[in-house]
Phi, psi and omega in degrees: 000139185252138176299141176232121180279148177251140186229176173308316177300318183290316177304319176294313179297324179294317178296325181279000176073024178304116183304320176298318174294315172308312185297316174298314180302307179295318177299312180303300179289348177288312178306314185290312185299317178297327171304309182299313189275346182298327179275347181255329190241150193274348183216164176292325174303308175299325174293314179294324172304309181293320174311303190296319183293309173315303178298322176293315174302319184297307184297329169290327177288320185296311185294331180276001178072030188264357183253105189247343182250091188297330185281356173258002185321305179304319175297317175296316174292328174300321181284326182286323174291324176293324177292323177290323179291334179278345179272332186295000000 
């Protein structure tokens, strides 16, 4: 997996629901969340539930204008994943 820097243009495309940007975002963060969740959750189903909950929360926050710092996108997704995994 290769590190991807996030900038204002990326966040704008994501907010505008650009399909390629959304696909990249989901693919990139799916890989990272799965690595994290494999050591925390007992089953693939639980991992998938938390992954979906993480993305749902992220996109709600994005559409509500709560995500302002594109350079902290990874930290934001990580925090949401942590919170969703504790609720699983």
